[in-house]
C-alpha positions as CSV (number, residue, x, y, z in Angstrom):
1,M,-3.1,38.5,-27.2
2,A,-0.6,36.8,-30.0
3,L,2.3,34.6,-29.0
4,A,5.4,35.2,-29.6
5,S,8.2,32.9,-30.8
6,F,12.1,33.3,-31.1
7,Q,14.9,31.4,-31.8
8,T,18.1,30.7,-30.6
9,A,20.8,29.9,-32.0
10,S,21.4,26.0,-32.9
11,S,23.4,23.8,-30.9
12,R,25.0,20.3,-31.9
13,N,22.0,18.1,-31.7
14,G,20.0,20.6,-34.0
15,R,18.3,23.7,-33.8
16,L,16.8,25.1,-30.4
17,S,12.8,26.8,-30.8
18,A,11.5,28.2,-28.1
19,T,7.9,29.9,-27.4
20,L,7.0,32.8,-25.3
21,S,3.1,32.5,-24.1
22,P,2.1,35.8,-22.3
23,A,-0.8,34.1,-22.3
24,L,-0.6,32.1,-19.8
25,G,-0.9,33.9,-17.1
26,K,2.6,34.2,-16.7
27,S,6.2,33.8,-18.8
28,S,7.2,29.9,-19.5
29,V,9.5,28.9,-21.7
30,F,9.5,25.6,-23.7
31,I,13.3,24.7,-25.1
32,M,13.3,21.8,-27.2
33,P,15.7,20.1,-30.0
34,E,14.1,19.2,-33.2
35,I,16.4,16.3,-33.7
36,G,18.4,15.2,-31.0
37,R,15.8,15.5,-28.2
38,K,13.1,13.9,-30.2
39,R,15.7,11.2,-30.5
40,Q,16.2,10.5,-27.1
41,F,12.4,11.6,-25.6
42,L,11.5,8.6,-27.9
43,S,14.2,5.6,-26.6
44,Y,12.9,7.4,-22.6
45,R,9.4,7.1,-23.6
46,V,10.3,3.4,-24.7
47,D,12.6,2.6,-21.1
48,V,9.3,4.1,-18.9
49,A,7.4,1.1,-20.8
50,R,10.1,-1.3,-19.7
51,R,10.4,-0.5,-16.6
52,M,5.8,-0.3,-16.9
53,Q,5.5,-3.5,-17.8
54,A,8.5,-5.6,-15.6
55,T,6.9,-3.2,-12.4
56,N,3.2,-5.3,-13.3
57,R,5.0,-8.2,-13.9
58,L,7.0,-8.1,-10.1
59,S,3.0,-6.6,-8.7
60,E,1.7,-10.0,-10.5
61,V,4.5,-12.6,-8.4
62,L,4.8,-10.5,-4.9
63,P,2.4,-11.8,-3.3
64,F,2.8,-15.3,-4.5
65,L,6.4,-14.8,-3.4
66,K,4.9,-13.0,0.0
67,Q,2.5,-16.6,0.5
68,G,5.4,-18.1,0.1
69,D,7.6,-16.9,2.8
70,K,4.5,-16.3,4.8
71,D,4.1,-20.5,4.7
72,A,7.7,-20.5,5.2
73,V,7.7,-19.0,8.2
74,K,4.6,-20.2,10.1
75,K,6.1,-23.6,9.5
76,E,9.0,-22.6,11.0
77,L,7.7,-21.3,13.9
78,L,5.2,-24.1,14.3
79,S,8.2,-26.4,14.0
80,E,10.3,-24.8,17.0
81,I,7.3,-24.6,19.4
82,E,6.1,-28.5,19.3
83,P,8.7,-29.6,21.7
84,L,8.8,-26.8,24.3
85,D,5.2,-27.5,25.9
86,R,3.5,-24.7,25.5
87,G,7.0,-22.9,26.7
88,A,7.2,-24.5,29.9
89,A,10.7,-26.2,28.8
90,A,11.6,-22.8,26.4
91,T,15.2,-21.8,27.7
92,E,16.1,-17.7,27.3
93,D,17.7,-19.0,23.7
94,D,14.9,-20.3,22.5
95,R,12.4,-17.4,23.6
96,M,14.4,-15.3,22.1
97,R,14.5,-17.5,18.8
98,I,10.6,-17.8,18.9
99,D,10.5,-13.8,19.8
100,K,12.6,-13.8,15.9
101,L,10.3,-16.0,14.2
102,A,7.6,-14.7,15.7
103,Q,8.6,-11.0,14.2
104,K,9.1,-12.1,10.8
105,L,5.9,-13.9,10.8
106,E,4.0,-10.9,12.3
107,A,5.9,-8.5,9.8
108,L,3.8,-10.9,6.6
109,N,0.3,-10.5,8.8
110,P,-2.4,-10.4,5.5
111,T,-5.1,-9.2,7.7
112,K,-4.7,-5.3,7.9
113,A,-7.9,-5.3,10.9
114,P,-7.9,-8.2,13.2
115,L,-10.5,-6.7,15.2
116,K,-12.6,-7.1,12.8
117,S,-12.2,-9.9,10.3
118,P,-14.6,-13.0,11.1
119,L,-10.6,-15.2,11.3
120,L,-10.8,-13.7,15.1
121,N,-14.4,-15.2,16.0
122,G,-14.4,-18.7,17.4
123,K,-12.6,-20.4,20.1
124,W,-8.5,-20.7,20.4
125,E,-5.9,-23.2,21.4
126,L,-2.9,-22.1,23.2
127,L,0.4,-23.5,21.7
128,Y,2.8,-22.0,23.6
129,T,3.1,-18.6,25.6
130,T,5.7,-16.6,27.6
131,S,3.7,-15.7,30.3
132,Q,4.6,-17.9,33.8
133,S,0.8,-16.9,35.0
134,I,-0.2,-19.1,32.4
135,L,2.4,-21.9,32.6
136,K,2.5,-22.1,36.1
137,S,5.4,-23.4,35.0
138,N,7.7,-22.6,38.7
139,R,5.3,-25.3,39.5
140,P,5.4,-29.3,39.5
141,K,4.0,-30.9,36.4
142,L,1.1,-32.6,37.9
143,L,0.2,-28.9,39.4
144,R,0.3,-27.1,36.6
145,P,-2.3,-27.0,33.3
146,N,-2.3,-30.2,31.8
147,G,-5.1,-30.5,29.3
148,P,-5.3,-27.6,26.7
149,I,-6.0,-24.0,27.2
150,Y,-8.1,-22.3,24.9
151,Q,-9.1,-18.2,23.9
152,A,-11.9,-17.9,22.6
153,I,-12.8,-13.9,21.2
154,N,-16.2,-12.7,19.3
155,N,-16.0,-9.7,17.6
156,D,-18.9,-8.7,17.2
157,T,-20.0,-9.5,21.1
158,L,-17.1,-7.9,22.1
159,R,-16.3,-10.5,25.3
160,A,-13.8,-12.9,25.6
161,Q,-13.2,-15.9,27.6
162,N,-9.9,-18.3,28.8
163,L,-10.9,-21.5,29.7
164,E,-8.2,-24.1,31.5
165,T,-9.3,-27.9,31.7
166,W,-8.0,-30.8,33.0
167,P,-6.6,-30.5,36.3
168,F,-8.4,-27.3,37.4
169,F,-11.1,-26.3,34.5
170,N,-10.4,-22.5,36.2
171,Q,-12.3,-20.1,33.4
172,V,-12.0,-16.1,32.7
173,T,-14.8,-13.5,30.7
174,A,-13.9,-10.3,29.8
175,N,-15.3,-7.4,27.9
176,L,-13.0,-6.2,25.3
177,T,-12.8,-1.7,24.1
178,P,-11.4,-1.2,21.0
179,S,-8.3,0.6,20.5
180,S,-7.3,0.6,17.2
181,S,-8.0,-2.1,14.6
182,S,-5.9,-4.7,16.0
183,K,-5.3,-3.7,19.9
184,V,-8.5,-4.1,23.0
185,V,-8.5,-3.1,26.3
186,V,-9.3,-5.9,28.4
187,N,-11.8,-5.6,31.5
188,F,-11.9,-9.1,33.5
189,D,-15.3,-9.2,35.1
190,F,-15.8,-13.0,36.5
191,F,-13.5,-15.8,37.6
192,K,-14.9,-18.8,37.5
193,I,-12.8,-22.0,39.6
194,A,-13.1,-25.6,38.2
195,G,-15.9,-23.6,36.0
196,L,-18.1,-24.0,38.4
197,I,-18.0,-21.4,41.0
198,P,-17.9,-17.8,40.4
199,I,-16.2,-15.1,41.3
200,K,-16.3,-11.8,40.1
201,A,-13.4,-10.1,39.0
202,P,-11.3,-7.0,41.1
203,G,-11.8,-3.5,38.7
204,R,-8.0,-3.6,38.7
205,A,-7.8,-7.2,36.7
206,R,-7.3,-5.7,32.9
207,G,-5.1,-5.7,30.3
208,E,-3.8,-4.8,27.3
209,L,-4.7,-7.7,23.9
210,D,-2.9,-7.1,20.7
211,V,-3.2,-9.1,17.9
212,T,-0.9,-9.0,15.5
213,Y,-0.7,-11.5,13.0
214,L,-3.9,-13.5,11.5
215,D,-5.1,-16.1,9.4
216,E,-7.8,-19.2,8.5
217,D,-6.0,-21.2,11.1
218,L,-3.4,-19.4,13.4
219,R,-3.4,-16.0,15.5
220,C,-0.1,-14.5,17.0
221,C,-0.7,-11.6,19.7
222,S,1.0,-9.5,22.4
223,V,-0.9,-9.2,26.1
224,S,0.4,-6.9,28.4
225,R,-0.7,-6.1,32.3
226,G,0.9,-3.6,33.8
227,D,4.9,-2.5,32.6
228,R,4.8,-6.4,31.7
229,G,4.2,-7.7,27.9
230,N,4.2,-11.8,26.8
231,L,3.7,-13.5,23.4
232,F,0.9,-15.8,22.7
233,V,0.6,-18.2,19.5
234,L,-2.4,-19.6,18.9
235,K,-4.4,-22.8,16.8
236,M,-7.9,-21.8,15.6
237,F,-9.8,-24.8,17.7
238,D,-13.9,-24.3,17.2
239,R,-14.8,-21.9,14.5
240,S,-18.2,-22.6,15.9
241,Y,-17.7,-21.6,19.0
242,R,-19.4,-18.5,21.2
243,V,-18.4,-16.7,24.6
244,P,-21.0,-16.0,26.6
245,T,-22.3,-12.7,27.4
246,Q,-22.3,-12.6,31.2
247,G,-20.0,-14.5,33.8
């Protein structure tokens, strides 16, 4: 079918033309000023091109800004943690301040699927926690864990292990069941008293672990047991360490 066309009266910006196109299946009318609107359209195209160039430049800079923010927040978090004896000496104000810094760092997490990342594997040293069952801060200092405390994870075997050192050398191993790209259900299987005497864990010995931040040398995670949630901050200690496959 031939295209039919018509013209409207002239406007301030110039004559308007329109085309009626029944051949498109239903009527479509396109109206465009021949002079003023063309200039506006060209100006619009130039503005869009400039904005795209600015956006491209910003997209090149943003990763560096994000890296700088991450490093600054990470440095501040580690500085605030250092005098707190892994959290045993932390006041309520300290805990709130550390929690806010951890949340800022978690928002800059560079590893979007921590459970699949090789960065997760190895033995991590505990720097800070809010868990009183780990810190045992209600005990006299001589009866608390005084040496380093470690947590090891291998995501290929889905095994984990917590290890105390001086003076108790207690250990616990667990199987991990992923529930998301960052979270696992933790099923403890064996405790070892003094690192030597194995005791089978009761069936109720379980919890959840959510890796909320992970990079080459630092890990933040939250651990929930029942209705309790605790923050853990750990640094990489031995990337080659393997968790025993059995107890």
